[in-house]
C-alpha positions as CSV (number, residue, x, y, z in Angstrom):
1,M,-31.6,-5.8,-27.5
2,S,-29.9,-6.2,-24.2
3,E,-28.6,-9.6,-23.4
4,K,-29.9,-10.8,-19.8
5,L,-27.0,-12.4,-17.6
6,H,-27.6,-15.6,-15.6
7,P,-28.2,-14.5,-12.1
8,T,-25.0,-15.8,-10.8
9,S,-22.6,-14.4,-13.5
10,P,-20.8,-11.8,-12.4
11,A,-22.1,-8.2,-13.3
12,P,-19.9,-6.4,-16.1
13,G,-16.8,-5.0,-14.8
14,D,-16.9,-7.3,-12.0
15,S,-13.8,-9.6,-11.5
16,P,-14.4,-13.1,-10.3
17,A,-13.3,-14.0,-7.0
18,L,-9.4,-15.0,-6.4
19,S,-8.6,-18.6,-5.5
20,N,-6.8,-19.1,-2.8
21,A,-3.5,-19.6,-4.8
22,E,-3.9,-16.4,-6.4
23,L,-4.5,-14.9,-2.7
24,V,-1.3,-16.5,-1.6
25,Q,0.8,-15.4,-4.6
26,L,-0.8,-11.8,-4.2
27,R,0.5,-11.8,-0.9
28,V,3.8,-13.1,-1.8
29,R,4.1,-9.8,-4.2
30,V,3.0,-7.4,-1.8
31,V,5.7,-8.9,0.8
32,A,8.2,-8.3,-2.0
33,L,7.1,-4.7,-3.0
34,E,7.3,-3.9,0.8
35,N,10.7,-5.0,1.1
36,M,11.9,-3.1,-2.2
37,V,10.4,-0.2,-1.1
38,I,12.3,-0.3,2.4
39,A,15.4,-0.9,0.5
40,L,15.0,1.8,-1.6
41,L,13.9,4.5,1.1
42,A,16.8,3.1,3.2
43,N,19.1,4.5,0.5
44,A,16.5,7.5,-0.1
45,P,17.8,11.1,0.9
46,P,16.0,12.2,3.9
47,E,13.8,14.8,1.5
48,Q,12.5,11.7,-0.2
49,Q,11.3,10.2,3.5
50,A,10.1,13.4,4.4
51,L,7.6,13.1,1.0
52,V,6.3,9.9,2.2
53,R,5.2,11.2,5.4
54,E,3.9,14.3,4.1
55,M,1.5,12.1,1.6
56,A,0.6,9.3,4.8
57,S,-0.2,13.2,6.3
58,Y,-2.1,14.0,3.1
59,I,-4.6,10.6,3.0
60,S,-5.0,10.4,6.8
61,P,-8.1,11.9,7.9
62,R,-8.9,15.5,8.3
63,P,-11.4,17.1,11.0
64,G,-14.5,17.2,9.4
65,Y,-14.0,14.5,6.7
66,T,-15.5,10.8,7.3
67,P,-12.2,8.5,8.5
68,H,-12.1,5.2,6.3
69,T,-10.4,2.4,7.9
70,V,-8.4,1.3,4.7
71,T,-6.8,4.7,4.3
72,I,-5.9,4.9,7.9
73,H,-4.2,1.7,7.7
74,A,-2.5,2.8,4.7
75,A,-1.1,5.7,6.1
76,E,0.1,4.0,9.2
77,Q,1.9,1.5,6.5
78,M,3.6,4.1,4.8
79,R,5.1,5.5,8.0
80,S,5.9,2.3,9.0
81,L,7.8,1.5,5.8
82,V,9.9,4.4,6.2
83,D,10.6,4.0,10.2
84,R,11.7,0.4,8.7
85,A,13.9,1.7,6.0
86,D,15.7,3.6,8.7
87,R,17.4,0.4,10.6
88,F,18.8,-0.2,7.2
89,Q,20.5,3.1,6.5
90,P,24.1,2.8,5.7
91,A,26.5,4.0,8.9
92,S,27.8,7.7,8.6
93,A,31.7,7.4,7.8
94,G,33.1,9.6,10.2
Protein backbone atom coordinates (compact mmCIF):
# COMPACT_ATOMS: atom_id res chain seq x y z
CA MET A 1 0.00 0.00 0.00
CA SER A 2 1.50 3.33 -1.01
CA GLU A 3 1.56 6.11 1.50
CA LYS A 4 0.17 9.49 0.41
CA LEU A 5 2.39 12.46 1.03
CA HIS A 6 1.17 15.64 2.60
CA PRO A 7 0.73 18.23 -0.19
CA THR A 8 3.36 20.53 1.31
CA SER A 9 5.95 17.86 2.07
CA PRO A 10 8.87 17.51 -0.35
CA ALA A 11 8.67 14.76 -2.92
CA PRO A 12 10.91 11.76 -2.30
CA GLY A 13 14.45 12.69 -3.31
CA ASP A 14 13.84 16.44 -3.08
CA SER A 15 16.04 18.34 -0.69
CA PRO A 16 14.53 20.86 1.69
CA ALA A 17 15.22 24.52 0.97
CA LEU A 18 18.45 25.88 2.40
CA SER A 19 18.31 28.49 5.13
CA ASN A 20 20.03 31.84 4.70
CA ALA A 21 22.83 30.74 7.04
CA GLU A 22 23.37 27.59 4.97
CA LEU A 23 23.48 29.63 1.76
CA VAL A 24 26.05 32.00 3.26
CA GLN A 25 28.16 29.04 4.43
CA LEU A 26 27.93 27.48 0.96
CA ARG A 27 29.07 30.75 -0.64
CA VAL A 28 32.04 30.93 1.75
CA ARG A 29 33.02 27.38 0.86
CA VAL A 30 32.80 28.09 -2.88
CA VAL A 31 35.04 31.17 -2.51
CA ALA A 32 37.54 29.11 -0.49
CA LEU A 33 37.54 26.37 -3.13
CA GLU A 34 38.00 28.90 -5.93
CA ASN A 35 41.01 30.35 -4.17
CA MET A 36 42.46 26.89 -3.56
CA VAL A 37 42.08 26.05 -7.26
CA ILE A 38 43.78 29.32 -8.21
CA ALA A 39 46.68 28.53 -5.86
CA LEU A 40 47.03 25.02 -7.30
CA LEU A 41 46.85 26.25 -10.89
CA ALA A 42 49.45 28.95 -10.18
CA ASN A 43 52.03 26.22 -9.61
CA ALA A 44 50.66 23.82 -12.19
CA PRO A 45 52.60 23.08 -15.36
CA PRO A 46 51.34 24.73 -18.55
CA GLU A 47 49.92 21.38 -19.70
CA GLN A 48 47.61 21.27 -16.66
CA GLN A 49 46.39 24.80 -17.30
CA ALA A 50 45.83 23.90 -20.96
CA LEU A 51 43.78 20.90 -19.84
CA VAL A 52 41.50 23.17 -17.80
CA ARG A 53 41.03 25.45 -20.80
CA GLU A 54 40.36 22.41 -23.01
CA MET A 55 37.70 21.16 -20.58
CA ALA A 56 36.10 24.62 -20.56
CA SER A 57 35.94 24.49 -24.36
CA TYR A 58 34.55 20.96 -24.21
CA ILE A 59 31.60 21.96 -22.02
CA SER A 60 30.90 25.11 -24.05
CA PRO A 61 27.96 24.80 -26.43
CA ARG A 62 28.75 23.51 -29.90
CA PRO A 63 26.98 24.51 -33.10
CA GLY A 64 23.65 22.79 -33.42
CA TYR A 65 23.22 22.21 -29.68
CA THR A 66 21.14 24.17 -27.19
CA PRO A 67 23.31 26.60 -25.20
CA HIS A 68 22.65 26.36 -21.46
CA THR A 69 23.39 29.50 -19.45
CA VAL A 70 24.79 27.59 -16.46
CA THR A 71 27.23 25.64 -18.66
CA ILE A 72 28.32 28.80 -20.48
CA HIS A 73 29.02 30.53 -17.16
CA ALA A 74 30.84 27.46 -15.83
CA ALA A 75 33.16 27.44 -18.85
CA GLU A 76 33.80 31.17 -18.46
CA GLN A 77 34.54 30.67 -14.76
CA MET A 78 37.02 27.87 -15.52
CA ARG A 79 38.90 30.12 -17.94
CA SER A 80 38.81 32.94 -15.40
CA LEU A 81 40.36 30.73 -12.73
CA VAL A 82 43.29 29.89 -15.02
CA ASP A 83 43.70 33.57 -15.95
CA ARG A 84 43.67 34.60 -12.28
CA ALA A 85 46.22 31.88 -11.46
CA ASP A 86 48.58 33.40 -14.03
CA ARG A 87 48.93 36.45 -11.79
CA PHE A 88 50.34 34.27 -9.01
CA GLN A 89 52.86 32.30 -11.07
CA PRO A 90 56.30 32.31 -9.47
CA ALA A 91 58.72 34.67 -11.18
CA SER A 92 61.20 32.72 -13.26
CA ALA A 93 64.76 32.91 -11.99
CA GLY A 94 66.96 34.18 -14.71
